C-alpha positions, 0 to 999 in steps of 0.5 A: 470465952470461945469455948463456953459460947460454941458449947453454948451454940452446940446445946441450942442448935441440939434443943432446937432440933430436937424441937423440931422432931418433936413437931413432926411427931405432934403433927402426927399425934394430932392428926392420929387422934384428932385432937384439933387444939394440938393441931391448931399448935402445929402451925403458925396463924399464916401457914400454907399446907400443900397437899397437892397440885392442883389449887384446890389442894392450898390450905391458907392459914390456921381455918383453912388447914383445920377444915382440911383435916377434919374433913379427912378425918369424915373421910378416915375413921382411923388413921395412923402417921409414922414420921421417918428420915426426919432432916432439918437445916437450922437457919441463923434467922428463926427459921429452919427447913425440913425433908421427912418421910411419912407412912400412913396407915388409914382405916376404911370400911373395908380394911387397912390401907398403907401409903406413904409420901413426903414432906417439905416444911419450912418452920419458923419460931413463933412466940419461942415455939417451932411451928410449920410456916408451910408444909408441901407433900413433895411425892404425893401419897401412893395409898394402896387401892379406895374403895369408889366412895372414898373420895379424897386424893388429899394425903393424911 
């Protein structure tokens, strides 16, 4: 019986890790394809998205997070994200933490620029689905030189 419980626990862990990696990809897909419906499913209702140290770059709650990404969509006509080096640590309480690096390409009027950063995440099971409860930009994004008309230091 112990072997069966161990096998079940291992399978549940693998399923959770896969779901969290899929969640990281859904975040990128929603941002890049401007899919606000999908974007909303990535976050818990009370989530926090901390894109910088300035209080003006801390968005609390799903509505504030949606408004922030829509402002990014206005600033950057095209974005392409890639999440790499994603590691997760599962807690026993229906919560988990993660760290990932992201590479982002954004199109501006003069062409494409590339940047990247690091996310520190807290995840939570919400109605049986893993969602981001908090995402903090731990290493600020470094987007190559932006023209003066692009007034955004929010990471994509």
